[in-house]
N, CA, C and O atoms as a DFTB+ gen file, in Angstrom:
812 C
 N C O
     1  1      45.491      27.211      10.447
     2  2      45.670      26.262      11.552
     3  2      47.154      25.948      11.677
     4  3      47.801      25.569      10.701
     5  1      47.694      26.108      12.892
     6  2      49.123      25.816      13.051
     7  2      49.345      24.306      13.130
     8  3      48.399      23.535      13.292
     9  1      50.602      23.898      13.014
    10  2      50.928      22.475      12.897
    11  2      50.519      21.690      14.141
    12  3      50.023      20.569      14.022
    13  1      50.715      22.255      15.326
    14  2      50.386      21.508      16.553
    15  2      48.885      21.254      16.654
    16  3      48.459      20.176      17.067
    17  1      48.083      22.256      16.271
    18  2      46.638      22.064      16.313
    19  2      46.208      21.051      15.256
    20  3      45.351      20.205      15.514
    21  1      46.800      21.137      14.074
    22  2      46.452      20.179      13.022
    23  2      46.806      18.753      13.446
    24  3      46.031      17.824      13.220
    25  1      47.977      18.584      14.061
    26  2      48.379      17.256      14.537
    27  2      47.406      16.743      15.596
    28  3      47.053      15.563      15.600
    29  1      46.975      17.628      16.494
    30  2      46.004      17.238      17.521
    31  2      44.683      16.801      16.884
    32  3      44.116      15.778      17.268
    33  1      44.195      17.573      15.913
    34  2      42.929      17.246      15.254
    35  2      43.033      15.923      14.510
    36  3      42.107      15.113      14.548
    37  1      44.158      15.699      13.834
    38  2      44.344      14.442      13.109
    39  2      44.349      13.264      14.080
    40  3      43.727      12.234      13.816
    41  1      45.055      13.417      15.210
    42  2      45.107      12.351      16.210
    43  2      43.726      12.087      16.799
    44  3      43.337      10.934      16.984
    45  1      42.988      13.151      17.092
    46  2      41.644      13.010      17.668
    47  2      40.716      12.291      16.705
    48  3      39.973      11.395      17.106
    49  1      40.753      12.679      15.436
    50  2      39.897      12.030      14.440
    51  2      40.210      10.539      14.356
    52  3      39.298       9.715      14.292
    53  1      41.481      10.194      14.357
    54  2      41.856       8.778      14.306
    55  2      41.371       8.010      15.517
    56  3      40.925       6.869      15.400
    57  1      41.459       8.638      16.689
    58  2      41.004       7.976      17.913
    59  2      39.494       7.748      17.892
    60  3      39.019       6.709      18.351
    61  1      38.735       8.713      17.363
    62  2      37.287       8.554      17.272
    63  2      36.940       7.405      16.336
    64  3      36.089       6.576      16.662
    65  1      37.591       7.346      15.171
    66  2      37.361       6.226      14.255
    67  2      37.658       4.896      14.934
    68  3      36.871       3.955      14.835
    69  1      38.786       4.816      15.619
    70  2      39.184       3.562      16.260
    71  2      38.188       3.151      17.344
    72  3      37.847       1.974      17.456
    73  1      37.719       4.116      18.145
    74  2      36.759       3.803      19.194
    75  2      35.423       3.352      18.616
    76  3      34.809       2.412      19.118
    77  1      34.975       4.028      17.555
    78  2      33.712       3.644      16.932
    79  2      33.807       2.235      16.340
    80  3      32.875       1.441      16.471
    81  1      34.912       1.931      15.701
    82  2      35.120       0.597      15.133
    83  2      35.155      -0.451      16.246
    84  3      34.542      -1.512      16.125
    85  1      35.876      -0.148      17.334
    86  2      35.990      -1.106      18.444
    87  2      34.615      -1.420      19.030
    88  3      34.309      -2.574      19.329
    89  1      33.797      -0.392      19.189
    90  2      32.463      -0.603      19.763
    91  2      31.578      -1.411      18.818
    92  3      30.847      -2.293      19.268
    93  1      31.630      -1.132      17.533
    94  2      30.831      -1.904      16.580
    95  2      31.264      -3.370      16.598
    96  3      30.428      -4.268      16.509
    97  1      32.571      -3.609      16.714
    98  2      33.043      -4.989      16.802
    99  2      32.542      -5.653      18.083
   100  3      32.190      -6.833      18.071
   101  1      32.508      -4.908      19.181
   102  2      32.013      -5.456      20.446
   103  2      30.530      -5.792      20.347
   104  3      30.097      -6.838      20.831
   105  1      29.747      -4.908      19.719
   106  2      28.320      -5.180      19.543
   107  2      28.121      -6.386      18.629
   108  3      27.239      -7.209      18.872
   109  1      28.931      -6.492      17.590
   110  2      28.826      -7.636      16.687
   111  2      29.079      -8.945      17.428
   112  3      28.374      -9.930      17.204
   113  1      30.078      -8.964      18.308
   114  2      30.384     -10.188      19.058
   115  2      29.277     -10.535      20.044
   116  3      28.909     -11.699      20.200
   117  1      28.752      -9.508      20.706
   118  2      27.817      -9.758      21.804
   119  2      26.364      -9.863      21.360
   120  3      25.566     -10.515      22.034
   121  1      26.000      -9.237      20.244
   122  2      24.578      -9.011      19.982
   123  2      24.082      -9.441      18.612
   124  3      22.943      -9.133      18.261
   125  1      24.890     -10.141      17.824
   126  2      24.429     -10.549      16.498
   127  2      23.180     -11.417      16.586
   128  3      22.223     -11.192      15.845
   129  1      23.172     -12.404      17.476
   130  2      21.989     -13.259      17.622
   131  2      20.778     -12.447      18.074
   132  3      19.658     -12.694      17.627
   133  1      21.003     -11.488      18.953
   134  2      19.926     -10.635      19.431
   135  2      19.328      -9.821      18.280
   136  3      18.108      -9.688      18.186
   137  1      20.171      -9.280      17.415
   138  2      19.675      -8.492      16.283
   139  2      18.868      -9.372      15.336
   140  3      17.859      -8.929      14.788
   141  1      19.301     -10.607      15.141
   142  2      18.524     -11.543      14.318
   143  2      17.163     -11.793      14.970
   144  3      16.142     -11.833      14.283
   145  1      17.148     -11.962      16.297
   146  2      15.869     -12.140      17.005
   147  2      14.967     -10.925      16.810
   148  3      13.761     -11.069      16.611
   149  1      15.546      -9.741      16.867
   150  2      14.758      -8.522      16.667
   151  2      14.173      -8.474      15.257
   152  3      13.007      -8.126      15.074
   153  1      14.987      -8.823      14.268
   154  2      14.501      -8.823      12.887
   155  2      13.381      -9.840      12.708
   156  3      12.402      -9.578      12.009
   157  1      13.528     -10.997      13.341
   158  2      12.489     -12.024      13.249
   159  2      11.187     -11.538      13.888
   160  3      10.102     -11.796      13.366
   161  1      11.296     -10.838      15.012
   162  2      10.112     -10.304      15.687
   163  2       9.402      -9.254      14.828
   164  3       8.178      -9.268      14.702
   165  1      10.180      -8.350      14.245
   166  2       9.597      -7.311      13.395
   167  2       8.962      -7.928      12.159
   168  3       7.860      -7.545      11.766
   169  1       9.653      -8.884      11.544
   170  2       9.104      -9.546      10.352
   171  2       7.802     -10.266      10.682
   172  3       6.850     -10.214       9.903
   173  1       7.755     -10.934      11.823
   174  2       6.536     -11.635      12.246
   175  2       5.387     -10.650      12.427
   176  3       4.252     -10.935      12.043
   177  1       5.679      -9.494      13.010
   178  2       4.640      -8.475      13.188
   179  2       4.134      -7.980      11.838
   180  3       2.925      -7.866      11.632
   181  1       5.046      -7.687      10.921
   182  2       4.625      -7.214       9.601
   183  2       3.800      -8.278       8.870
   184  3       2.816      -7.957       8.202
   185  1       4.201      -9.524       8.999
   186  2       3.430     -10.608       8.370
   187  2       1.996     -10.645       8.899
   188  3       1.061     -10.956       8.161
   189  1       1.837     -10.329      10.161
   190  2       0.523     -10.359      10.794
   191  2      -0.238      -9.058      10.656
   192  3      -1.246      -8.849      11.332
   193  1       0.244      -8.168       9.771
   194  2      -0.414      -6.881       9.517
   195  2      -0.400      -5.983      10.751
   196  3      -1.325      -5.202      10.977
   197  1       0.658      -6.106      11.538
   198  2       0.882      -5.214      12.670
   199  2       1.916      -4.158      12.295
   200  3       2.492      -4.188      11.208
   201  1       2.136      -3.229      13.212
   202  2       2.992      -2.086      12.924
   203  2       4.183      -2.016      13.876
   204  3       4.182      -2.596      14.962
   205  1       5.196      -1.283      13.422
   206  2       6.383      -0.997      14.229
   207  2       6.361       0.482      14.588
   208  3       6.335       1.342      13.709
   209  1       6.372       0.775      15.904
   210  2       6.433       2.147      16.388
   211  2       7.836       2.402      16.948
   212  3       8.362       1.595      17.715
   213  1       8.432       3.529      16.559
   214  2       9.798       3.858      16.967
   215  2       9.818       5.218      17.646
   216  3       9.106       6.132      17.231
   217  1      10.641       5.359      18.699
   218  2      10.663       6.629      19.421
   219  2      11.938       6.774      20.237
   220  3      12.517       5.796      20.711
   221  1      12.356       8.023      20.384
   222  2      13.536       8.377      21.164
   223  2      13.672       9.883      21.176
   224  3      12.870      10.587      20.562
   225  1      14.682      10.384      21.869
   226  2      14.893      11.822      22.021
   227  2      16.182      12.257      21.319
   228  3      17.145      11.493      21.243
   229  1      16.191      13.488      20.811
   230  2      17.412      14.035      20.225
   231  2      17.896      13.221      19.040
   232  3      17.143      12.970      18.098
   233  1      19.162      12.807      19.089
   234  2      19.703      11.986      18.017
   235  2      18.958      10.677      17.859
   236  3      18.850      10.148      16.753
   237  1      18.441      10.151      18.963
   238  2      17.661       8.910      18.895
   239  2      16.325       9.136      18.201
   240  3      15.787       8.220      17.577
   241  1      15.784      10.350      18.303
   242  2      14.574      10.687      17.541
   243  2      14.878      10.647      16.045
   244  3      14.080      10.151      15.249
   245  1      16.043      11.177      15.678
   246  2      16.448      11.135      14.271
   247  2      16.652       9.700      13.801
   248  3      16.302       9.363      12.670
   249  1      17.214       8.853      14.657
   250  2      17.373       7.443      14.291
   251  2      16.020       6.766      14.096
   252  3      15.856       5.958      13.181
   253  1      15.046       7.094      14.955
   254  2      13.704       6.532      14.813
   255  2      13.102       6.925      13.466
   256  3      12.537       6.083      12.767
   257  1      13.220       8.198      13.103
   258  2      12.699       8.668      11.825
   259  2      13.426       8.023      10.652
   260  3      12.805       7.625       9.666
   261  1      14.727       7.925      10.768
   262  2      15.564       7.326       9.719
   263  2      15.116       5.892       9.438
   264  3      14.902       5.519       8.284
   265  1      14.977       5.096      10.492
   266  2      14.616       3.695      10.307
   267  2      13.185       3.547       9.794
   268  3      12.917       2.690       8.952
   269  1      12.269       4.372      10.293
   270  2      10.897       4.327       9.783
   271  2      10.872       4.585       8.283
   272  3      10.138       3.925       7.548
   273  1      11.671       5.543       7.831
   274  2      11.722       5.851       6.394
   275  2      12.238       4.667       5.586
   276  3      11.745       4.402       4.490
   277  1      13.225       3.954       6.117
   278  2      13.766       2.793       5.397
   279  2      12.715       1.710       5.236
   280  3      12.656       1.049       4.199
   281  1      11.881       1.521       6.257
   282  2      10.830       0.507       6.171
   283  2       9.682       0.955       5.264
   284  3       9.204       0.174       4.442
   285  1       9.243       2.191       5.404
   286  2       8.075       2.647       4.647
   287  2       8.414       2.823       3.167
   288  3       7.624       2.445       2.302
   289  1       9.564       3.384       2.879
   290  2       9.927       3.611       1.478
   291  2      10.639       2.382       0.911
   292  3      10.017       1.550       0.251
   293  1      11.917       2.273       1.165
   294  2      12.699       1.107       0.740
   295  2      14.041       1.182       1.441
   296  3      14.451       2.234       1.931
   297  1      14.726       0.026       1.477
   298  2      16.089       0.013       1.990
   299  2      17.022      -0.298       0.823
   300  3      17.470       0.624       0.142
   301  1      17.322      -1.561       0.575
   302  2      18.239      -1.913      -0.506
   303  2      17.589      -2.742      -1.605
   304  3      18.266      -3.161      -2.543
   305  1      16.319      -2.978      -1.505
   306  2      15.623      -3.744      -2.530
   307  2      14.263      -3.108      -2.782
   308  3      13.710      -2.417      -1.926
   309  1      13.748      -3.355      -3.960
   310  2      12.395      -2.909      -4.263
   311  2      11.411      -3.892      -3.622
   312  3      11.488      -5.100      -3.845
   313  1      10.503      -3.360      -2.837
   314  2       9.488      -4.184      -2.189
   315  2       8.358      -3.279      -1.727
   316  3       8.449      -2.054      -1.797
   317  1       7.304      -3.906      -1.259
   318  2       6.152      -3.130      -0.816
   319  2       6.521      -2.301       0.420
   320  3       7.424      -2.687       1.163
   321  1       5.852      -1.184       0.653
   322  2       6.079      -0.421       1.884
   323  2       5.694      -1.239       3.119
   324  3       4.745      -2.022       3.094
   325  1       6.440      -1.041       4.178
   326  2       6.194      -1.747       5.437
   327  2       5.763      -0.742       6.505
   328  3       6.282       0.374       6.545
   329  1       4.813      -1.128       7.377
   330  2       4.148      -0.168       8.269
   331  2       4.955       0.170       9.522
   332  3       4.753      -0.416      10.585
   333  1       5.866       1.119       9.376
   334  2       6.653       1.624      10.501
   335  2       6.333       3.099      10.705
   336  3       6.149       3.837       9.738
   337  1       6.268       3.527      11.961
   338  2       5.870       4.896      12.264
   339  2       6.749       5.448      13.383
   340  3       6.809       4.876      14.471
   341  1       7.432       6.561      13.110
   342  2       8.200       7.261      14.148
   343  2       7.257       8.178      14.924
   344  3       6.526       8.969      14.329
   345  1       7.274       8.071      16.241
   346  2       6.400       8.885      17.090
   347  2       7.062      10.200      17.478
   348  3       6.716      10.802      18.495
   349  1       8.012      10.640      16.667
   350  2       8.831      11.813      16.995
   351  2       8.612      12.971      16.024
   352  3       9.312      13.980      16.111
   353  1       7.659      12.849      15.105
   354  2       7.648      13.753      13.958
   355  2       6.488      14.740      13.920
   356  3       6.559      15.728      13.188
   357  1       5.427      14.508      14.680
   358  2       4.249      15.376      14.607
   359  2       4.375      16.466      15.667
   360  3       4.110      16.231      16.846
   361  1       4.782      17.659      15.237
   362  2       5.075      18.717      16.207
   363  2       3.827      19.167      16.969
   364  3       3.926      19.558      18.132
   365  1       2.658      19.116      16.330
   366  2       1.440      19.520      17.045
   367  2       1.115      18.544      18.168
   368  3       0.733      18.956      19.263
   369  1       1.267      17.240      17.892
   370  2       1.034      16.248      18.945
   371  2       2.070      16.401      20.053
   372  3       1.716      16.433      21.231
   373  1       3.334      16.495      19.689
   374  2       4.401      16.566      20.689
   375  2       4.259      17.797      21.575
   376  3       4.406      17.708      22.793
   377  1       3.972      18.947      20.967
   378  2       3.890      20.173      21.766
   379  2       2.590      20.259      22.557
   380  3       2.577      20.801      23.663
   381  1       1.509      19.739      22.014
   382  2       0.260      19.803      22.780
   383  2       0.312      18.901      24.006
   384  3      -0.134      19.293      25.085
   385  1       0.853      17.695      23.846
   386  2       0.977      16.795      25.005
   387  2       1.929      17.398      26.035
   388  3       1.644      17.383      27.232
   389  1       3.061      17.929      25.565
   390  2       4.031      18.533      26.488
   391  2       3.429      19.716      27.230
   392  3       3.690      19.912      28.417
   393  1       2.611      20.516      26.518
   394  2       2.024      21.710      27.114
   395  2       0.857      21.376      28.051
   396  3       0.756      21.924      29.149
   397  1      -0.013      20.481      27.609
   398  2      -1.235      20.200      28.369
   399  2      -1.028      19.171      29.471
   400  3      -1.724      19.195      30.486
   401  1      -0.068      18.266      29.274
   402  2       0.184      17.201      30.245
   403  2       1.638      17.251      30.703
   404  3       1.981      18.002      31.615
   405  1       2.488      16.450      30.069
   406  2       3.885      16.402      30.488
   407  2       4.710      15.836      29.343
   408  3       4.234      14.995      28.580
   409  1       5.958      16.303      29.227
   410  2       6.840      15.797      28.172
   411  2       7.044      14.286      28.287
   412  3       7.262      13.604      27.286
   413  1       6.971      13.775      29.501
   414  2       7.136      12.331      29.698
   415  2       6.041      11.518      29.011
   416  3       6.198      10.311      28.827
   417  1       4.936      12.159      28.629
   418  2       3.789      11.449      28.061
   419  2       3.748      11.469      26.528
   420  3       2.813      10.925      25.940
   421  1       4.739      12.083      25.868
   422  2       4.608      12.318      24.423
   423  2       4.535      11.035      23.605
   424  3       3.835      10.992      22.593
   425  1       5.236      10.004      24.017
   426  2       5.178       8.732      23.287
   427  2       4.080       7.830      23.838
   428  3       3.431       7.100      23.089
   429  1       3.882       7.886      25.138
   430  2       2.838       7.091      25.784
   431  2       1.471       7.356      25.154
   432  3       0.782       6.417      24.755
   433  1       1.077       8.618      25.062
   434  2      -0.270       8.937      24.585
   435  2      -0.442       8.553      23.113
   436  3      -1.542       8.186      22.700
   437  1       0.621       8.632      22.324
   438  2       0.522       8.203      20.931
   439  2       0.328       6.687      20.839
   440  3      -0.452       6.205      20.018
   441  1       1.039       5.941      21.685
   442  2       0.834       4.495      21.703
   443  2      -0.565       4.146      22.200
   444  3      -1.192       3.216      21.691
   445  1      -1.052       4.880      23.183
   446  2      -2.410       4.629      23.660
   447  2      -3.431       4.848      22.550
   448  3      -4.446       4.154      22.496
   449  1      -3.170       5.801      21.670
   450  2      -4.093       6.085      20.572
   451  2      -3.961       5.091      19.424
   452  3      -4.954       4.757      18.778
   453  1      -2.743       4.615      19.163
   454  2      -2.472       3.874      17.925
   455  2      -2.083       2.416      18.134
   456  3      -2.317       1.587      17.255
   457  1      -1.497       2.089      19.275
   458  2      -0.936       0.757      19.472
   459  2      -1.995      -0.316      19.670
   460  3      -3.023      -0.088      20.308
   461  1      -1.725      -1.490      19.111
   462  2      -2.604      -2.649      19.244
   463  2      -1.763      -3.860      19.643
   464  3      -0.577      -3.921      19.320
   465  1      -2.369      -4.829      20.347
   466  2      -1.633      -6.055      20.653
   467  2      -1.055      -6.671      19.378
   468  3      -1.728      -6.752      18.351
   469  1       0.189      -7.096      19.463
   470  2       0.869      -7.655      18.302
   471  2       1.757      -6.675      17.577
   472  3       2.634      -7.085      16.816
   473  1       1.548      -5.361      17.796
   474  2       2.461      -4.364      17.256
   475  2       3.800      -4.459      17.989
   476  3       3.911      -5.127      19.017
   477  1       4.815      -3.777      17.443
   478  2       6.141      -3.726      18.075
   479  2       6.454      -2.282      18.434
   480  3       6.284      -1.381      17.613
   481  1       6.913      -2.061      19.670
   482  2       7.365      -0.746      20.121
   483  2       8.875      -0.811      20.334
   484  3       9.366      -1.608      21.133
   485  1       9.605       0.038      19.610
   486  2      11.067       0.108      19.734
   487  2      11.448       1.457      20.331
   488  3      11.318       2.497      19.684
   489  1      11.920       1.424      21.576
   490  2      12.375       2.631      22.247
   491  2      13.883       2.741      22.197
   492  3      14.593       1.762      22.430
   493  1      14.374       3.937      21.891
   494  2      15.811       4.168      21.744
   495  2      16.233       5.234      22.757
   496  3      15.673       6.330      22.779
   497  1      17.215       4.912      23.590
   498  2      17.701       5.855      24.599
   499  2      19.158       5.541      24.907
   500  3      19.466       4.448      25.382
   501  1      20.056       6.482      24.644
   502  2      21.471       6.213      24.905
   503  2      21.735       6.039      26.392
   504  3      22.646       5.306      26.776
   505  1      20.948       6.706      27.236
   506  2      21.112       6.559      28.687
   507  2      20.428       5.303      29.210
   508  3      20.802       4.771      30.256
   509  1      19.423       4.833      28.474
   510  2      18.629       3.703      28.939
   511  2      17.584       4.079      29.963
   512  3      16.917       3.204      30.516
   513  1      17.428       5.372      30.227
   514  2      16.524       5.778      31.304
   515  2      15.672       6.991      30.957
   516  3      15.133       7.631      31.860
   517  1      15.533       7.329      29.677
   518  2      14.698       8.479      29.307
   519  2      13.268       8.228      29.778
   520  3      12.661       7.240      29.365
   521  1      12.711       9.093      30.630
   522  2      11.391       8.812      31.215
   523  2      10.292       8.617      30.178
   524  3       9.438       7.747      30.346
   525  1      10.298       9.412      29.107
   526  2       9.216       9.269      28.117
   527  2       9.330       7.953      27.347
   528  3       8.316       7.375      26.957
   529  1      10.548       7.482      27.129
   530  2      10.753       6.193      26.459
   531  2      10.339       5.052      27.384
   532  3       9.631       4.134      26.969
   533  1      10.782       5.113      28.633
   534  2      10.450       4.069      29.607
   535  2       8.937       3.975      29.814
   536  3       8.377       2.880      29.855
   537  1       8.290       5.118      29.943
   538  2       6.846       5.147      30.198
   539  2       6.084       4.504      29.039
   540  3       5.132       3.755      29.259
   541  1       6.501       4.796      27.807
   542  2       5.841       4.219      26.636
   543  2       6.077       2.711      26.561
   544  3       5.159       1.953      26.248
   545  1       7.300       2.278      26.845
   546  2       7.594       0.845      26.816
   547  2       6.811       0.097      27.887
   548  3       6.329      -1.010      27.648
   549  1       6.683       0.694      29.059
   550  2       5.927       0.063      30.135
   551  2       4.476      -0.154      29.709
   552  3       3.930      -1.241      29.894
   553  1       3.849       0.883      29.137
   554  2       2.466       0.750      28.684
   555  2       2.365      -0.302      27.577
   556  3       1.445      -1.119      27.571
   557  1       3.304      -0.275      26.655
   558  2       3.281      -1.229      25.545
   559  2       3.363      -2.665      26.056
   560  3       2.609      -3.528      25.609
   561  1       4.268      -2.919      26.983
   562  2       4.416      -4.264      27.548
   563  2       3.123      -4.692      28.229
   564  3       2.710      -5.844      28.100
   565  1       2.486      -3.788      28.944
   566  2       1.273      -4.112      29.702
   567  2       0.047      -4.300      28.815
   568  3      -0.968      -4.833      29.264
   569  1       0.137      -3.862      27.547
   570  2      -1.028      -3.911      26.669
   571  2      -0.813      -4.767      25.427
   572  3      -1.462      -4.563      24.401
   573  1       0.104      -5.727      25.528
   574  2       0.220      -6.755      24.512
   575  2       1.050      -6.414      23.297
   576  3       1.023      -7.151      22.311
   577  1       1.801      -5.300      23.340
   578  2       2.739      -5.011      22.262
   579  2       4.057      -5.718      22.568
   580  3       4.405      -5.909      23.734
   581  1       4.777      -6.099      21.541
   582  2       6.138      -6.584      21.710
   583  2       7.043      -5.371      21.922
   584  3       6.883      -4.355      21.247
   585  1       7.981      -5.470      22.845
   586  2       8.811      -4.317      23.178
   587  2      10.288      -4.614      22.941
   588  3      10.798      -5.669      23.321
   589  1      10.961      -3.659      22.305
   590  2      12.391      -3.755      22.053
   591  2      13.038      -2.435      22.462
   592  3      12.399      -1.383      22.435
   593  1      14.305      -2.504      22.838
   594  2      15.027      -1.295      23.216
   595  2      16.459      -1.315      22.727
   596  3      17.080      -2.371      22.608
   597  1      16.973      -0.126      22.446
   598  2      18.399       0.083      22.166
   599  2      18.897       1.102      23.171
   600  3      18.300       2.168      23.322
   601  1      19.988       0.786      23.863
   602  2      20.499       1.652      24.923
   603  2      22.020       1.673      24.884
   604  3      22.649       1.042      24.035
   605  1      22.595       2.417      25.828
   606  2      24.033       2.428      26.010
   607  2      24.459       1.350      26.995
   608  3      23.820       0.305      27.109
   609  1      25.540       1.619      27.699
   610  2      26.119       0.581      28.558
   611  2      25.298       0.322      29.815
   612  3      25.298      -0.793      30.338
   613  1      24.601       1.339      30.299
   614  2      23.976       1.254      31.616
   615  2      22.695       0.431      31.586
   616  3      21.827       0.655      30.742
   617  1      22.580      -0.510      32.496
   618  2      21.322      -1.217      32.702
   619  2      20.368      -0.283      33.441
   620  3      20.770       0.444      34.349
   621  1      19.092      -0.316      33.037
   622  2      18.154       0.601      33.662
   623  2      16.727       0.133      33.528
   624  3      16.461      -1.048      33.303
   625  1      15.802       1.080      33.670
   626  2      14.383       0.745      33.639
   627  2      13.956       0.156      32.304
   628  3      13.043      -0.668      32.255
   629  1      14.601       0.567      31.227
   630  2      14.239       0.008      29.926
   631  2      14.322      -1.512      29.927
   632  3      13.499      -2.195      29.317
   633  1      15.329      -2.027      30.623
   634  2      15.517      -3.480      30.646
   635  2      14.302      -4.187      31.231
   636  3      13.970      -5.299      30.821
   637  1      13.643      -3.549      32.183
   638  2      12.487      -4.145      32.843
   639  2      11.333      -4.346      31.877
   640  3      10.571      -5.304      32.006
   641  1      11.198      -3.441      30.901
   642  2      10.006      -3.428      30.064
   643  2      10.252      -3.865      28.623
   644  3       9.351      -3.771      27.789
   645  1      11.448      -4.339      28.319
   646  2      11.765      -4.767      26.953
   647  2      11.836      -6.287      26.859
   648  3      12.502      -6.939      27.662
   649  1      11.143      -6.841      25.871
   650  2      11.304      -8.263      25.579
   651  2      12.707      -8.540      25.071
   652  3      13.308      -9.564      25.396
   653  1      13.227      -7.610      24.265
   654  2      14.570      -7.718      23.708
   655  2      15.234      -6.350      23.846
   656  3      14.638      -5.337      23.481
   657  1      16.453      -6.309      24.364
   658  2      17.151      -5.023      24.486
   659  2      18.620      -5.183      24.133
   660  3      19.271      -6.147      24.535
   661  1      19.124      -4.228      23.380
   662  2      20.515      -4.211      22.942
   663  2      21.247      -3.094      23.663
   664  3      20.781      -1.955      23.690
   665  1      22.397      -3.420      24.248
   666  2      23.235      -2.434      24.921
   667  2      24.529      -2.237      24.142
   668  3      25.165      -3.206      23.727
   669  1      24.914      -0.986      23.946
   670  2      26.223      -0.641      23.387
   671  2      27.141      -0.345      24.574
   672  3      26.794       0.487      25.412
   673  1      28.302      -1.002      24.672
   674  2      29.140      -0.859      25.863
   675  2      29.938       0.447      25.884
   676  3      31.169       0.439      25.861
   677  1      29.217       1.562      25.928
   678  2      29.857       2.877      25.996
   679  2      28.909       3.835      26.697
   680  3      27.690       3.679      26.641
   681  1      29.491       4.833      27.360
   682  2      28.703       5.903      27.965
   683  2      28.856       7.216      27.191
   684  3      28.403       8.266      27.646
   685  1      29.488       7.151      26.035
   686  2      29.644       8.326      25.185
   687  2      28.490       8.354      24.184
   688  3      28.381       7.473      23.331
   689  1      27.634       9.362      24.291
   690  2      26.401       9.394      23.499
   691  2      26.669       9.248      22.015
   692  3      25.992       8.469      21.343
   693  1      27.632       9.973      21.491
   694  2      27.896       9.927      20.048
   695  2      28.291       8.527      19.586
   696  3      27.839       8.071      18.536
   697  1      29.131       7.843      20.363
   698  2      29.565       6.501      19.973
   699  2      28.389       5.519      20.034
   700  3      28.268       4.638      19.183
   701  1      27.531       5.674      21.039
   702  2      26.358       4.803      21.151
   703  2      25.451       5.006      19.942
   704  3      24.968       4.040      19.351
   705  1      25.223       6.262      19.579
   706  2      24.339       6.550      18.442
   707  2      24.903       5.993      17.143
   708  3      24.147       5.530      16.288
   709  1      26.219       6.031      16.988
   710  2      26.830       5.473      15.772
   711  2      26.574       3.972      15.671
   712  3      26.347       3.449      14.580
   713  1      26.611       3.289      16.798
   714  2      26.295       1.861      16.789
   715  2      24.805       1.628      16.549
   716  3      24.430       0.697      15.836
   717  1      23.962       2.462      17.135
   718  2      22.519       2.287      16.959
   719  2      22.119       2.385      15.492
   720  3      21.310       1.584      15.023
   721  1      22.665       3.347      14.760
   722  2      22.243       3.484      13.368
   723  2      22.793       2.339      12.521
   724  3      22.168       1.949      11.535
   725  1      23.950       1.796      12.892
   726  2      24.439       0.599      12.203
   727  2      23.496      -0.573      12.458
   728  3      23.150      -1.310      11.535
   729  1      23.086      -0.743      13.702
   730  2      22.131      -1.798      14.038
   731  2      20.819      -1.580      13.286
   732  3      20.201      -2.539      12.824
   733  1      20.396      -0.326      13.165
   734  2      19.153      -0.025      12.436
   735  2      19.235      -0.519      10.999
   736  3      18.293      -1.137      10.502
   737  1      20.342      -0.256      10.333
   738  2      20.487      -0.703       8.944
   739  2      20.521      -2.229       8.860
   740  3      19.948      -2.815       7.941
   741  1      21.187      -2.866       9.809
   742  2      21.211      -4.335       9.817
   743  2      19.806      -4.877      10.044
   744  3      19.379      -5.811       9.364
   745  1      19.086      -4.292      11.002
   746  2      17.723      -4.735      11.299
   747  2      16.841      -4.639      10.063
   748  3      16.089      -5.566       9.763
   749  1      16.926      -3.540       9.355
   750  2      16.093      -3.358       8.167
   751  2      16.468      -4.372       7.089
   752  3      15.594      -4.992       6.484
   753  1      17.756      -4.537       6.854
   754  2      18.188      -5.489       5.839
   755  2      17.786      -6.916       6.159
   756  3      17.351      -7.655       5.276
   757  1      17.928      -7.311       7.422
   758  2      17.560      -8.675       7.817
   759  2      16.055      -8.881       7.740
   760  3      15.591      -9.939       7.315
   761  1      15.292      -7.873       8.149
   762  2      13.833      -7.985       8.069
   763  2      13.396      -8.167       6.619
   764  3      12.549      -9.010       6.324
   765  1      13.969      -7.384       5.725
   766  2      13.683      -7.555       4.294
   767  2      14.009      -8.970       3.827
   768  3      13.242      -9.583       3.084
   769  1      15.153      -9.477       4.268
   770  2      15.578     -10.815       3.835
   771  2      14.607     -11.876       4.346
   772  3      14.238     -12.789       3.608
   773  1      14.191     -11.757       5.612
   774  2      13.261     -12.728       6.184
   775  2      11.920     -12.689       5.455
   776  3      11.328     -13.732       5.176
   777  1      11.450     -11.493       5.153
   778  2      10.137     -11.361       4.528
   779  2      10.138     -11.696       3.045
   780  3       9.201     -12.315       2.541
   781  1      11.183     -11.289       2.355
   782  2      11.144     -11.340       0.902
   783  2      12.195     -12.240       0.269
   784  3      12.025     -12.673      -0.871
   785  1      13.282     -12.529       0.987
   786  2      14.342     -13.336       0.410
   787  2      14.761     -12.774      -0.931
   788  3      14.992     -11.572      -1.062
   789  1      14.862     -13.643      -1.933
   790  2      15.249     -13.187      -3.270
   791  2      14.034     -12.805      -4.111
   792  3      14.157     -12.410      -5.271
   793  1      12.845     -12.934      -3.488
   794  2      11.625     -12.650      -4.232
   795  2      11.045     -11.301      -3.795
   796  3      11.110     -10.941      -2.619
   797  1      10.493     -10.578      -4.729
   798  2       9.817      -9.332      -4.421
   799  2       8.317      -9.574      -4.448
   800  3       7.776     -10.067      -5.438
   801  1       7.646      -9.224      -3.349
   802  2       6.213      -9.413      -3.301
   803  2       5.516      -8.377      -4.165
   804  3       6.018      -7.262      -4.308
   805  1       4.375      -8.717      -4.743
   806  2       3.649      -7.721      -5.533
   807  2       3.119      -6.611      -4.646
   808  3       2.826      -6.817      -3.468
   809  1       3.002      -5.431      -5.235
   810  2       2.465      -4.287      -4.499
   811  2       0.987      -4.492      -4.219
   812  3       0.350      -3.635      -3.606
């Protein structure tokens, strides 16, 4: 690598770090109370023996799976497993619905099969307008589930169907996703704190 290219890469990397930090600081200023509200909602659902369903596309699908794993297994403390389910992981369900019906229905039909009033549906979309996410949130809202969303800067249909929605003030998908996974870790940690505090519940 010649010096000019190396200098460009170093400058670019620094700019990405700075932008990601700036956005996280902006979300912290604007949305800390909202994230606490989300954690309280999830904790209340778990206390009532309800479930958290998570879904999104692409990188947001990975975030849904990541957060579900933190709840079901553990995050930073030893505690009982918590009932979170990513609707992005069953390839037979996803491909059969896409093939027989429509890709827009992949999360909707899973919620229709599994969702109950009092459960929480968390839809993740960097655009805020993914049709399959919006469709699932709409059904969830209409059938007594609590609805939450994580999106980018743009206001959209998700806002209509979410009880609580967090926006990252960026239209760059990668930067939005970096904030979403930070929020995911905060949500999990706060939910654990609300449910368990300094005490670990018996298995």
